[in-house]
Structure formats: structure tokens, C-alpha cells
C-alpha positions, 0 to 999 in steps of 0.5 A, a space after each residue: 500500500 505504501 508503494 502505491 502511495 509513493 507511486 501515485 505521489 510521484 505520478 502527480 508530481 511528474 504530471 504537475 511538472 510536465 504541465 508547468 513546463 508546457 505552459 512555460 514553453 507556450 508563453 514565448 510563442 504567445 508573446 511572439 504572436 501578440 507582438 506580430 499582431 500588434 505590429 501589423 495593427 501599428 503598420 495599418 495605423 501609421 499608413 492611415 495616419 499618413 493618408 489622412 495627413 496628406 489629404 485632411 486639413 480642415 476636419 479633426 474628427 477623422 483623426 479622432 476616429 482613427 485613434 479610437 479604432 487603433 487605440 491601444 496598441 498592445 504587445 508590440 516589441 518596442 524597437 520594432 514599433 518605433 522603427 515602423 513609426 519612423 517609416 512614416 513621412 510625417 513622423 517627428 523625432 520620437 521623444 523618450 522620458 527616462 523618468 516616466 520610461 515612456 516614448 512619445 510618438 508624433 506625426 505632424 503635417 502643416 495642419 494636424 498632429 497625431 500623437 501617442 505615448 508608448 510604455 515599454 514596460 506595459 507594452 501598451 500605448 495610451 493617450 492617443 490624441 489629435 489636434 491642430 498644429 497652428 489653428 
């Protein structure tokens, strides 16, 4: 009877270890999938920002609606996100606040500016905004 209890305990322990190991293996692939999805979403967002900044000079609502559709960007690899942003012809220098550990990503035309903050530790954007440059 004692042998059976030892074997049962051993089997449970091994099963728990295998499940834990399997979960640990799955996490990087899930994080990678989140990063890929986020980057695709960001590419679409930046492309639409470029299109709107090229043509829209008198209405701010298309930019507000765009921000509502794409906010927040979650799970992005920070370096890839920032690199993709710099591919926009309207991207301004990206600012970094070392105290808040936040990047400020900005896109400006002569008339409109679109901005958002990206927090690398949370892998999430926030405070998406749009406004007039000189009106």
C-alpha cells in the first residue's frame, strides 16, 4: 500500500511538472504572436495616419476616429514599433522620458498632429490624441 502511495505521489508530481513546463514553453510563442499582431495593427495605423495627413486639413474628427479604432496598441516589441513609426513621412523625432520610461510618438503635417505615448514596460500605448498644429 505504501508503494502505491509513493507511486501515485510521484505520478502527480511528474504530471504537475510536465504541465508547468508546457505552459512555460507556450508563453514565448504567445508573446511572439501578440507582438506580430500588434505590429501589423501599428503598420495599418501609421499608413492611415499618413493618408489622412496628406489629404485632411480642415476636419479633426477623422483623426479622432482613427485613434479610437487603433487605440491601444498592445504587445508590440518596442524597437520594432518605433522603427515602423519612423517609416512614416510625417513622423517627428520620437521623444523618450527616462523618468516616466515612456516614448512619445508624433506625426505632424502643416495642419494636424497625431500623437501617442508608448510604455515599454506595459507594452501598451495610451493617450492617443489629435489636434491642430497652428489653428
